[in-house]
FINU-156370 format. One record per atom (N, C-alpha, C): x, z, y. Coordinates in steps of 0.001 Angstrom, whole numbers, plus 500000, padded with zeros to 6 digits. Example, Ala and Ser with C-alpha at 12.3 -4.5 7.8 and 13.67 -1.06 7.14 Angstrom:
! FINU-156370
513190507800494310 512300507800495500 513200507800496700 512850507080497750 513670507140498940 512900507870500030 
//
This chain:
! FINU-156370
429601123716153681 430034123218152631 429527124474151233 429180125903151683 428920126842150927 427203126580150522 426512126138151930 424951126213151395 424555124715150547 425959123700150652 425554122701149783 426033123354148618 426643123896147889 426776124239146333 425946125258146289 425110126385147214 423826127244146924 423594126708146052 422863125592147063 421312124913146393 422179124156145417 422958123468145202 423042123217143512 422921123837142308 423745125102142538 423943125948142235 422438126680141845 421399127013142444 420412127127142348 419678126057141068 419604124651141807 418620123671140731 419538123821139283 420928124252138922 421901124700137702 421073125709136982 420764126456137804 420176127957137560 419226127892136703 418009127373137297 416753126752136623 417072126101135363 418181124889135790 418201124500134392 418795125643133208 419523126395133307 420131127440132369 419379127882131899 418111128500132610 417725129685132303 416365129288131046 416313127904131384 415386127672129910 415968127460128683 417668127226128811 418705127456127409 418411128684127078 418003130364127150 418278131583127118 416681132107127010 415504131433127201 414452132581127539 413743132433125871 413928131778124785 413782132106123705 412440131413123462 412024130670124323 410526130353124418 409659130893125050 410243131875125754 408825132952126426 409276132362127973 408203132755128942 408012132721129671 408940133277131359 409674131975131817 410643133104132636 409327134369133690 410350135265134096 409581136323134972 409893135514136557 409143135776137127 408899135690138120 410220136505139203 410724136443140336 411642137199140550 410642138301141488 409128137462141580 408531139084142129 408483140253141360 408451139746140354 408289140620138922 409790141751138687 410959141523138925 411922141654138748 412811141870139867 413449142739140069 414842142494141606 415843141963140978 416647141340142094 417575140659141281 418650142009141026 419552141768139745 420520142358139239 421782142809140124 421658141968141357 422859142833142311 422189143771142924 420830144134143362 420471145198144017 420973146479143517 421469146388142571 422529147611141805 423753147114141773 424364146374142021 426019146488142300 426764147413143713 427871147693143814 428303148598144299 429626148312144431 430849148532145100 432077147721145096 432749148663144616 433006148744143408 433268149514142756 435107149848143302 436098149415143823 436943149402143949 437474149166145746 436910150230146631 436772150089148045 438300150177148440 439551150043148120 440242149781148933 441506149205149080 440199147858148550 440822146270149529 441874145874148980 442097144188148247 442383143484148084 443159142270148908 444168141907148794 444859140965149233 444240139341149479 443382139622148366 442915137752147800 441729138516146895 440729138855148668 439109138768147663 438374137818148057 438229137283147083 437374136053147072 435504136569147006 435213135449147655 433729135771147209 432787134432146115 432264134527145066 432185134063144334 430843133405143450 429921132514143518 428947132602143265 428260132921142084 427128134341141995 426612134737141054 425159134052141142 424740133958139186 423076133458139481 422205134559138442 421274135218139125 420822136085138044 419570135467137027 420035135009136119 419294134065135203 418171134440134762 417175135848135183 415959135496134556 415113135840136306 415565135395137146 414977135491138929 414856133929139231 416170133423139003 416939132541139034 417439132875140576 417469133777141185 418061134376142740 419637133341142531 420298133132143466 422020133508143687 422370134602145059 423482135085144524 424331135423146095 425786135028145606 426975136299146420 427339136512146355 428222137222145592 429102137567145012 429685138866144636 431780138570145055 431339139698144661 433316139723145473 434168140128144211 435190139388144264 436738139520143028 437253139607143608 438403140645143240 440042140380143752 440174138983142516 441413137845143241 442167137355142569 443943137329142772 444295136776141692 446005137282141344 446433135667141197 447724135463141838 448390134299141280 449178134764140459 450516133586139846 451422133578138278 452576135032139072 452245135358140146 453694136616140266 453213137507139450 452385138151139166 450828139152139005 450803139059137517 452111138257136428 452529138059134882 452221136530134574 451684135523135178 451329134223134864 452409133200135017 452607132075134173 453614131339134522 452748129667134970 453169128323134507 452642127014135596 451529126577134880 451085127826133744 449762126912132850 448971127762132467 449248128923132223 448090129981131987 448283131369132411 447985132116131628 447775133758131594 447353134445130869 448014134969130248 447411135927128506 447007137805129074 445737137740129163 445499138576129891 444704140169128889 444931141404128819 444541142893128206 444423143411128756 443640144473128274 443662145972129147 444147147050128477 443633148180128743 444228149680127545 442916150360128101 442935151231126823 441607152578127557 442209153092128445 443283153495129131 443429153857130621 443235153019132079 442581151944131114 442306150745132506 443521150062133024 444253149910132441 445737149069132920 445384147641132372 445829146894133534 445175145347133352 446849145238132818 446878144125131883 448149143686131287 447735142198131430 449613141478131567 449568139945131511 450421139616131095 450883138876129853 451940138192129829 452000136857129757 451394136301130802 451331134927130564 453118134086130690 453559135043131504 455012134284131510 455834135199130618 456910135188130772 458263135964130355 458147137248129439 457722138182130076 457654139715130220 455999140479130607 456025141557130064 454906142211130517 454961142407132103 453866142249132508 453204143171133504 452096143407133489 451488144474134576 450431145843134481 450405146457135607 449215146834135983 448882147246137112 447732148209136442 447924149728137129 447480150910136711 445877151397137706 446003150349138332 444558150084139420 444249149701139679 443648148177139411 442719147774139198 443834146438140647 444855145957139891 445827145259140940 446173145650141881 446482147103142201 446730147042143685 448181146915143918 448692147921142842 450276147797142746 450755147076140875 451705146729140965 451916145890140074 453860146179139333 453798146317138090 455331147174137449 455031145988135791 456784145641136591 457130144638135265 458453145103134059 458186144287132951 459379145554131740 460389144771132343 461102145182132493 462765144596132674 463449144962131410 464170144247130451 464975144067129319 466376144811129764 466752143833130637 467836144048131237 468445145807131879 467407146746132270 467713147754132639 467214149264131423 466679148448130766 466305149496129394 467011148793128385 468029149657127741 468614149654126212 467576149107125047 468573148395124374 467613147447123150 467423148880121967 466409148706121805 465851149985120599 466520149730119271 466066150352118580 466618150367116897 466439149363116609 466799147999116060 466376146995115449 467868146061115275 467495145008114486 468575144360113239 469562144115114550 468920143154115373 469770142239116128 469296142292117659 470185143712118111 469406143388119989 470955143084120916 470129141980121056 471243141120122218 470574141138124059 471010140927125226 470369140770125985 470087139581126355 468798139396127461 468080138201127525 469868137030128454 469126135579128321 470287134488128681 470025134406130564 471327135444131115 470712134921132584 470596133116132773 469865133113133855 469866131386133940 468625130582133155 468104131415132175 466723131211131606 465813131387131743 465682132366133282 463995133024133273 463227131899134016 462211132147133351 461020131349133766 460681130448132418 461321130574131264 461104129842130172 460363130436128518 459966131794129340 459148132574128662 457648132905128409 457312133356127429 455540133363127285 455392133644126466 454514135066126290 454004135714124303 452294135885124670 452587137501124722 450874137858123854 451077139482123892 450085140307124098 450009141074124455 448633142375123999 448426143211123348 447526143789122972 447742145350122583 446972146618122928 446677148005122933 446394147617121471 447367148343120467 446945149175118986 445791150615119050 445780150621118051 444075151902117540 445388153083117744 446335153021117864 447220154149118413 447576155001119146 447790153517120567 447388153655122095 449180153354122278 449744152514121765 451021152082121457 450323150733122007 451317149552123270 451083148240123438 452353147746122682 451445146483121949 452457146009121409 452942144433122170 453726144033121768 453635142235122848 454843141558122835 454962140562122840 456205139541122131 456137138522123693 458142138516123160 457715137004124478 458976135805123547 458655135287124250 459529133855122825 459865133460123643 461426133192123831 461449131870124829 462284130678123762 461790129554124325 462112128054123701 463518127470123855 463825127266122460 465679126085122850 466239126864123606 466823127956123223 468055128355123936 468856128346122861 470350128189123566 471334128160122858 472460126910122801 473681126827122325 474057125767122068 473697124124121742 472768124495120495 472344123392120140 471043123147120505 470585123989121560 468732123830121970 468175124234120727 468225124754119869 467365124584119153 467031126241118494 467575127559118720 466933128474118694 466160129047119198 465195129428118493 463892130300119818 464626131647119553 464282131982120889 465046133869121051 463409134505120991 462987135349119640 461754136136120006 462134137852120468 461328137660121783 461586139567122242 460584140100121797 460466141311121033 459504142819120577 459623143294121161 458636143658122389 458227144666123513 457089145054122867 457316146702122935 455862148121122822 456862149104124062 455371149385123646 455304150684124936 455121151959123583 455813152906123443 455627154100122933 454659154247123084 453245155137122727 452883155908123631 452999157279123325 453289157526121965 453646159130122055 455409159454122708 456199158429122184 457695158754123997 456717159044124972 456053158244125713 455964157098126496 457046156381127563 457595155721125897 458682154332126959 458551153557126555 459298152640126944 458976150988126696 460256150900125427 460142150348125013 461312149464123784 461406148412123407 461942147599123476 462218145472122939 463352145894122093 463041144633121508 463976144332120138 464273142992119990 465269141536119730 465560140847120209 465354140538118320 464664139163118020 464661138731116870 464676137548116616 465908136866116100 466205135425115902 465213134811114790 464716133368115378 464014132890114631 464659131912113929 464722132043112150 465516130929112296 464867129526112085 463593128950112275 463166128354112718 462697128119113850 462165126755114860 461642126926116016 459968128019116203 460363128747116911 458469129401116975 457453128169117435 458000127482118244 456861126358118856 455545126855119435 455378127279120394 454705127760121365 454499128865121096 453237129166122213 453228130403122764 452248131404121742 452959132664121040 451988133500120322 451027133712120305 450215134176119276 448565134834118595 449380135874118715 448518137364118868 449023138863118345 447724139491118035 447825140121116451 446909141047116155 447899142464115653 447173143694115989 447443144443114702 446705144563113777 447278145144112383 447010145008111430 446685146510110861 445691147205111336 444871148646111327 445848149491109702 446904150638110294 446850150891108812 446355153024108351 447327153574108073 448588153773108010 449183152786106782 450295151760106855 450765150914106025 451714150831105156 451843150855104524 452638151003103161 453246150061102227 454385148853102662 454698147737101608 456032147935101569 455824146431101178 457113145948100569 458454146182102095 457993145197103001 459109145600104467 459484147276105338 458627147798104553 458496149044105199 457038149968105714 456975150818106428 455840152252106397 455594151935108083 454140151922108369 454568152719109747 452485152923110476 452357153433111578 451263153489111922 450013152165111566 450463151134112037 450137149646112096 451507148682111886 450779147911111595 452090146764111775 451110145372112268 452369144956113451 451663144061114370 452506142239113751 451119141132113035 451723139870113339 451240139208114371 452359138140114381 452298137461115321 453088136120114930 451563135469114912 451637133534114934 452010132614116206 452675131969115581 452963130565116636 451586129224116375 451371129780117725 449698129010118230 449794127359117539 451545126737117343 451312125459117052 451089125328115431 452520125875114641 452718125945113411 451546126540112938 450870127731112958 449393128660112435 448387127285112024 448811127178112664 447296126146113191 446835124794112675 447747124424112994 448447123087112332 448588122666110676 449312123931110747 450385123923108735 450128125165108522 449405126090108859 449061127312108107 450371128452107125 451564127851108598 452397127928108099 453013129721108074 452037130585108705 452142132160108316 453133132137109381 453724133518109483 453969134014110801 455121134820110621 455051135538111691 455819136843111859 455527138173111619 455490139186111115 454956141080110941 456373141924110687 455438143171111139 456784143977112151 455606145632111843 456101146689110698 455473147491110712 456094148707112220 456738148393112799 457566149370113702 457601148689115294 456808147228115134 456662146960116755 457743146143117144 458610146335116151 460467145909116787 460739145041116085 461335145286115020 461879144112113641 460920143486113046 461000142185113007 459589141343112182 460588140481111311 459646140242110521 459940139616108672 459342137728109066 459595137370108537 458608136133108386 457338136435107640 456745135628107421 455037136097106310 454849135175106628 454572134813105091 453582133529104203 452070133987104250 451243133456104852 449660133686104625 449714132942103801 448557133096102485 447763132269101493 447422131165101764 447408130266100745 446816129042100737 445147128966100912 444700128011101615 443134128131101997 442232128059100765 443242127390100015 442345127083098263 442696127917097489 443644128922097814 444519130104097010 443099130577096463 443383131495095592 442180132679094912 442840133969094426 443045134670095497 443668135838095524 442332137029094534 442834138393094816 441747138948093705 440442139366095073 439395139420094803 438514139659095488 438205141354096046 438078141471097225 438342143012097639 437248143605098101 436697144275097664 435391145508098707 436136145888100356 435380145252100454 435184145223102112 434454145897103338 434546147310103897 433355147753104770 434074147220105783 432519146655106224 432275146332107652 431297147003108666 430786147713107962 429516148580108686 429971149952109213 430582149670110867 430802150699111236 429827151378112686 428038150952112474 427600151440113712 427427152554113570 427565153516112857 427117154833113127 428636155788112516 429768154947113199 430938155720113254 431138156485114016 430954156038115532 431442156606116625 432854156419116739 433151154796117047 434503154867116583 435248154569118196 436405154641118661 437163154869119786 436740153938120484 437769153902121917 437247152994122934 438587151750122967 439234152167121611 440491151299121042 439867150055120886 438544150126120195 438260149312119133 437573148052120614 437509148134121986 436688147340122687 438008146958123730 439893146860123252 440358146485123536 441282145439122921 441103146131121650 442517145364120866 441719144113119688 441115143607120810 440255141988120370 442047141063120398 442314140052119768 443680139319120025 442666137930120949 443601137054121267 443216135860121422 442115135480120334 441469134403120909 440490134063119783 440976133253119095 442341132708119434 443010131722118477 443585132859117451 444048133264117384 444178134423116539 443127134620115245 441931133774115556 441148133635114260 440736134643113355 440820136192114158 441002137179113085 440721138463113680 440367139809113196 440029140303114367 440691142128112856 440828143325113496 441230144506113003 440182144954112093 440313146425111250 438925146692111188 439379147910110815 437825148898111131 438519150489110831 439136151126109709 438658150266108453 439020151101107512 440875150317107447 441245149929107351 442620149399107586 442781147674107633 443748147394107693 443707146051107481 443199144754108710 443275143282108175 443257143161108868 442180141487108216 440975140784109060 439914139896108463 440244138886109081 440224138062107985 440062136271108776 438776135980108195 437973135811109210 436510135067108673 436613133724108552 436006133218107764 435676131702107122 437062131216107205 438073132398106239 439405131647105931 439459129893104962 439116130843103321 439059129892102819 438372128557102796 438538127475101880 438186126540102167 436780126422101261 436381127849100333 435124128077099749 434262128116101088 434340128598102005 434227129558103114 434287131046103083 434773131724102215 434805133010102037 436247133331103109 436337134757102899 437123135598104203 438160135835103601 439347136359104305 440310136894103570 440923138489104645 441208138593103668 441742140400103695 442706140595103743 443831140933105203 444960141310104637 445249143079104493 445264143711103223 444855144703102959 445985146126103587 446373147075103564 447441148246104585 448662147549103546 448502147432102417 449925146742101703 450689145443101759 450151144905103842 449962143524103470 450215142964102193 449476142645101563 448504141437100539 447168140985100483 447623140146100639 446396138958100736 444968139018099781 443558139479100503 442831139683099393 441782138408099840 441123138196099190 439498137567099280 438373138485099022 437049138195100487 436083138737101133 435177137523100677 434032138062099710 432885137252099766 432046136806100371 431861137791101998 430573138018102974 431008136529103612 430056135465103816 430144134307104645 429746134278106324 430746134352107018 430600134498108460 430520133405108806 429603133446110162 428919132096110710 429832131769111911 430940132101111553 432358131317112423 433342132436112111 434859131840112177 436002131906112646 436868133062113471 435663133212114547 435964133602115752 435080134549115854 435547136033115498 434927136983115729 435993138591116068 434622139731116785 435645141127117126 434474142067116229 434962143256116260 433470144583115918 434354144817117137 433355145905118098 433755146472119212 433351147953118587 433370148764119796 433556149957119738 432031150792118722 431030149380119419 429984150213118936 429197149873117214 430449149321117199 430835148847115385 430040147776115317 429440146895116081 428656146380116785 430096144944115748 429938143306115265 430175142558115463 429441141381115638 430745141116116116 430562139416117414 431229137980117409 430049137245116718 431119136038116424 430384134565117616 431355134052117970 430579132621118834 431533131690117944 430666130183118171 430334129306117276 430254127859118937 431175127118118567 430893125885118851 430033124925118250 429900123857118365 428860122454118435 428615121929118957 429326120958119810 430015120333120823 429835120531121897 428402120840123092 428574121651123426 427791122846123733 427423123446122671 425955124695122479 426821125780121219 427382126811122638 427756127544122027 426074128694121323 427018129261120548 425850129970119635 426920131694119646 426070133283119773 426810134334119877 426047134477118971 426525135463117652 425924136309116436 425947137444117075 425034138387116359 425379139977116353 424909140247115107 425926141262114504 425631141512113404 425294143794113465 424543144502112983 424685145174112594 424871146146111167 425044145185110480 425087146019109302 426463144989107642 427483144822109391 428605144419108233 428210142867108086 427759142285108716 427783140756108794 426834140421107646 425646141166107238 424818140952106311 423844139957106909 423307140543108217 421981139861108464 422914139583110125 422548138591110861 422697137936112553 421395138163113185 421943138146114421 420924137825115598 421605137146116130 420702135799116989 421150134783118183 421111134638119112 421879133796119711 421708133776120889 422920132362121359 421396131096122050 422523130065121881 422603129958123557 423928129318124056 424265128965125189 424550127291125915 424371127208126445 424055125212126342 423589124320127999 423747123692128309 423771123301129540 423862121735129817 422944120696130317 422743119093130265 423831118601131060 424947119996132225 426163119227133243 427392119819132475 427438120189131098 428689120523130044 428725118741129452 429479117790130206 430150117309129734 430711117037128630 431498118082128414 432573118856127105 433035119796127451 433567120846126821 433736122166127039 435300121651126859 436326122330128001 437568122427128313 438796123558126947 437912124726127214 438386126342126866 437473127125126838 437201128157126443 436411128915125861 437031130470125495 436262131596125776 436962132642125012 435638133634125245 435405134895124634 434642135874124656 434947137282124153 434414138456124632 434979139554124663 433479140618124315 433483141402123609 432259142690123980 433357143998124254 432243144778124468 432387146103124604 431333147101124136 432000147928123581 430747148463122525 429949149841124260 430857150538124463 431458151609125143 430184151441126147 430290150069126806 429549149744128444 428367149071128001 427962148061126688 427260147473125724 426980146535126643 428392145401125898 428049144624127487 429055143239126380 428732142066126866 429082140862125948 429321139901127181 431128139071126974 430946138570128228 431814137044127518 430981135934127936 431182134643127682 431983133759128679 433259133454128686 434042132383129571 433868131393129077 433110129957129992 433227128925129390 433852128138130693 434904127229130202 435430126427131201 435343124986130399 434487124167131272 433628122677131166 433777122078131889 433722120809131640 433769119752131874 432751118380133041 432130118775133890 431543118920134603 431081117116134470 429636116583134570 429570115671134358 429760114713135512 430576115212137019 431082114648138005 432524114118138365 433151115051136888 434405115216136886 435344116237137005 435372117570137658 436577118475137849 436195119682136714 436763120422136540 436393121269135603 435995122920136047 434938123416135593 434281124473135885 434183125953134986 435175126763135593 435445127610135507 433974128563135657 432918129128134829 432166130229134678 432014131637133280 431654132783133725 431408133355133228 430033133849132934 429453134396131719 427863134938131679 428075136103130884 427642137199131696 427614138508131470 426023138934130737 426487139460129515 424841140086129083 425568141886129164 424383142527129482 424478143778129600 423251144342128981 423727145365128267 422656146089127245 422278144812126184 423442144591125342 423679143380124352 422302144007123192 422814145155122647 421849145967121667 420415145633121955 419856145188123401 418523145460123067 417910143745123259 419114143181124412 418659141494124777 419901141161124612 419914139985123943 421315139189123913 421607138104124593 420441137308125702 419974136764127040 420566137316128073 421187136319128286 422600136515129798 421843137134130805 422266138252131419 422217138667133395 422172137593133509 423513137493134121 424455136701135531 425028134921134615 425276134734135388 426174133326135040 426835133429136761 428160133937136639 428686133467138230 430009132111137493 430271131550138367 430784130098138743 432469131088139585 433414130886138807 434744131873139081 435569130468140001 436167130475141088 436826129648141872 436038128502142340 436373127855142594 435784126090143009 435317125017142506 435570125211141407 434861123779140216 435489122938140994 436793122879141245 436743121686141416 438359120641141842 438798121176140587 440192120497139677 440090120174138289 440434118768138432 440274118693137169 441848118420135966 442078119491135170 443220120180134351 442985119762133215 444026119900132649 444492118990131213 445482120586130359 445012120691129142 446442121508129045 447426120892127697 448251121431127530 449164120716126825 450390119761127783 451833120189127029 452914119756128166 452831118166128503 453194118256129544 453824116718129969 452272116618130890 451756117187130662 450423116974131886 450150117294133221 450424116881134808 450317117305135510 450166118402136195 448807118771136035 448008119708136609 447040120421135070 447748121751134298 447687121647133645 446575123250133381 446003123595132469 445538124968132111 445079125225130443 446076125948130499 446088125615128683 445768125694128208 445073127185127842 444073127804127288 443461129659128189 442343129539127789 440844130455128332 441437132052127759 441705133060128843 442032134309128592 441147134811129174 440766136379129011 439417136976129671 439957138432129278 439413139539129793 439740141081129259 438572141492130020 438556142680129664 437104143639130054 437647145254130356 437817146036131530 438198146971132018 437100147957131648 437597149967131540 436492150256130604 435366150691131321 435637150093132594 434473150627133876 433370149857133982 433791148357132993 433424147318132583 433337146048133742 434403146154134176 434719145059134948 435026144131134207 434652142435134252 435614141120133937 436582140674134330 437698140337133689 438910139658134279 438879138524133617 438727137351134688 438804136097134241 440084134965134437 440942134204133801 442024133463134196 440516131646134553 441663131121135538 440288130164136217 442104129017137057 441228128384136815 441960127032138013 441296126368139184 441826126508140559 441008125148141202 441987125540142556 442171124332143537 442566123566143940 442591124400144831 442686125603144973 443725126486145804 445112127485145807 445355127300144219 446595127447144471 447281126219143382 448383126155142748 448666125088142020 449104125396141115 449016126602140532 449319126949139021 447803127771138903 447486128268138064 446240128999137157 446138130864137639 444727131007138191 444881132471138730 444044133056138208 443951134173137987 442761135316137585 442022136133138373 440982135990138280 439960137100138918 439623138448138240 439824139298139276 438946140780138360 438237140838139492 437211141518138510 435598141691139202 435376143248139719 435183142966140715 434951144311142049 433357145072143094 432626144003142517 431347144433142710 430460144410141134 429391145286141605 429131145163139815 428336146662139671 427103146286138715 427214147551138433 427644148641138179 427338149783138546 428336151260138038 427855151868137374 428851151457135721 428334151800134704 429560152450133983 430620153231134256 431103153537133914 430921154347132713 432115154597131987 431509155638130437 431382157140131150 430456157302130384 429995158794130334 430658160493130555 430907161202131764 432228161519132038 431628163043130202 432473163314129974 432612164661129319 432295166023129672 
//
C-alpha cells in the first residue's frame, strides 16, 4: 500500500513542481542531490510514536520517507483541535484543551499547568475552577518579547443559568520564574476559542502600565461582528476593549515597519499569533492590523492603546514580521495561495504562488516564518478531489535567496474527511503550527489512526540550528 501511495505522490509532485518554477526549467535530479542527503535525526532519544511521512523534493521530484514524532490530545489537545506554539528556549506549548501543556525536550516529557495547586495571583476576582467541568476549556498561548508566556483558557457556559463564561488568564512570569493565574468573569458570553497577541510596550494607558499588553479576542464575536475583545497590561486582569469601526477615520500615524537591519531578538520568530488574529506585533511598539479599514488601509494600536490609521496598503490581512525584519503575508484566492515577502517595511513585495489541480477546496491553512533559520513554512489542509482531507506542509529553506519551496511533506495518511464546527461527528476545527528554534516544524493534523486530531514534530531534518556565540 505504501508503494502505491508513493507512486501517486511522485506523480503529484510532478504536477506541483510546475507551480513553483516561475517559468524556469526544472533542474534534473542528476544536477542536484535530493535535499534529504543532508538530513539527520536531530533527536536520537526516540519517541513512543515515531512515524514516517512521505516527503517530496520539489527540485528533483524525488520522494522519500522522513521521521516525525506524533502526539495525541493527552499532550494538550481536545476533541477537535490543538493550539500550538513554541518559545525561544525550545519549549513546545499546547493549549488545545483547557490548560497549558508543555515539553522542554521535543516531546519526551510533558508538564501541565494545574491551577488547583497554584494560588490565584493578584487579581480582581480569584476563584477556583469548577470540579466536574473538566474537559470544556480551550484557549490560546504565545511567548511575549520580554520572555513571559501569556495564555488564557475559556470555560463556556458554566454557572447556575449556564450563561456565565469563565476566562482564566494564565501567565508564566519570566522574571519571577513562576506561573500565575487569575479568573476574569465575562459579562457576556465569550463564545468560542480565543486568539491572543502581544501589544509590544512599554504600555502607558488609561487602564494602567506594563511591559506589554495582552489582547484576546473571541473567534466568533471578533470575526462576525468586530465586537472587540479583552485587554490586560499585567497578563492577569482583563478589561473589555472596543475595536475601531471598519469605516472609522482615526488619526493617521507614522509607523516604522522596516527592521531588516535591526538585529531583532529571536522572540520575533515565536510571538506570531494564530493567523485569525489578523494582526502582528511590531518592534517599535504597538500592534498592526493590515487591511483593517474598509478603504484597505491598516490599523495601528499604539502603546497608549489608542487606535490609529496607517496608509500603507498590505496585500493580505494575514502577516508576520520575523527576527530578520522580513514581513511575510499570505493570501488565498480560490485554491491559490500567494506568499508575499517585503524587506522594506511593506513598500515593495516579492511573491511566490502555491496551487495544485488536486486541491478541490482548502479546508484549513496556516503559515509561519523564522528569520533566524531563514525558514518559511505553509501548512495546507485540502479537500482532495477523491474525497478525504489531506494535511501537507511546504518548507522554504533560505527564503531570503529563493522563495520557492524545497519540500512538500504529506503529514499523516490523508484518509479522513472531517469538518470544522460544533455538531459534526469528525472535527478538525483549525490549522495550528509552530517552529522550534532548531528549525523543526510542528504541525496539527487528523487522519484515521486516531479519533481526535494529532500533531507531529519534525525530527529528521537539515541540521541548521542557531549559530553558537
